[in-house]
Residue, then its C-alpha position, 0 to 999 in steps of 0.5 A: m788286913s793281916r788277920r784275913d778275918a773277913v772284917i765287915v766294913p759298912g760304907a758311909a757317904n757322910a759323917m752321920f752315917a759314919r757315926v752310926i757305923e762306929a756306934s754299932g761296933f764296926e771296926a772301920v768305915y768305908v768312905t764310898g765314892a758311889g755314896i758320895a755321888n748319890m748323896l752329895l750330887g744326887a747323881p749316879d756313880i759315873g765319875l762325876t765327883t771331884m777329888s776335893e769333894v771326896a777329900d772334904t767328905v773324908a775330912r768331915i768323917s775323920d773329924t767325927v769318928s775314931i775308927p779307921l777310914i778306907v777311902d774310895a779314890d776311884t781312879g786317883f782322879g788322873n794320871a800317876v802325877n795326879m795320884v801323888r796329889t790324891v794320896r797326899t790329900f786323902e792321907r792328910a784328910g784322915a784316910a787309913a787306906i786308899q783304894i784306887e782302880d784301873q778303870v778308864f776315866p770317867k769310871k763307873c760303878g763296878h756293877f754297871a755295864g760298859k766299863k773299860v780298863i786302862p792298859l796294865r802299863e798305865m796302871l802300874p806306875k799309878i800304883k807305884a806313885a801311890v805307894d811312893a806318895r804316902r807319908d806313913g808306911s802303914l797307910q794301906i794302898i788297895a789296888r782294885t781291878d775291874a777287868r773281870a767284867i771285860e777280860g774274864l777272871d783269869r786276866a783280872i787275877e793276873r792284873a791283881v798279882a801284878f798290882a801286888d808286885a808293883g807295891a800294892d798292900v791289898t788287892f780287890v778284884e771287883a764283881p766276881t759272879d759266883l762262889q767259885e770265883l770268890r774262892r779262887i781270888p784269895q787262893e791265887i793272890r798272895v796279898p790280903q783281899v777285899a770282897n765287895i757285896v752290893f745288894g742287887g749287884k753281881t756278886p753273891d753274898p755267902g756270909r762272913e764266915n764263908l768269906k773268912d774261910y775263903g781268906y778275905s781280909i775285908v768285906l765291904y757293904a759299901n752302900a747298904v746303909l744308904q740303901a736302907a735310908l733310901k727305902a725308909s725315906y720312900d716309905v715314910l714320904d709315901a705314907l705322909g703323902k697318903d695319910g697326912s700323918l706319920a702314925s702308920v710308919a712310926e717304926h721307920l723313924a728314929s726317935f728324937e733322942e736317937r737322932q740326937n745321940a747319933v750326932a753326939k749332942d750331949t758332947w756339944d752340950r758339955l762343951e757349951r757348959r764348959y765354955q759358958v760365959d758367966s753373966 
């Protein structure tokens, strides 16, 4: 975070995607709440996932990769008291950073219409509770505001400054709509900043070098992997239905060996040999 180097952090909704992200050389994984809702529930990102469902996913990913996990904790799944339990549970599950936001529950994807935010007087105690609840002082508390879409950028920046004053290590102004807005945010807020680039969403993608020049610490591509997998799935299934064969879409498929490498089969093979019972 302190490098302010626009570190690209792709999102994963399950342990296999997290493995692929780590194997591709990225420094961290974003455990995406929207992705968990989409992949675990087959549902949109409208506040349907529970704290325990997300925590279970975090634990599985933490057990699988060694790079840090930035975890989407939505609204903390309740009030300030719920936030205490959420932070302790996610930290125990393996989170290195926990992102909380100021939407009214049930929350919505940051790039959906119809969002609402809670009063600042309600959000600040939740941030203080999150900071107080962590066991490890290096656990990063990321406080996100969705106020840009409701009250405008000036008010969103004011909220983020107040979040930092309340103890948030990092802030995250969701869904700025142009490059000028993207530039303003790190200039006007003292703590490290997160940018969220959603393919097809409200925020333009100026590229990592520009985001680094603007002063961002983290650049999330929360569901790019999911979107890629979904597009390939449609293409392959369409061809399979039409042709009765995979011949025309073979380039969309990982090889059998690539699939086994992605889940570290060789590691499990070594364990099997090590603990094999002599006959």
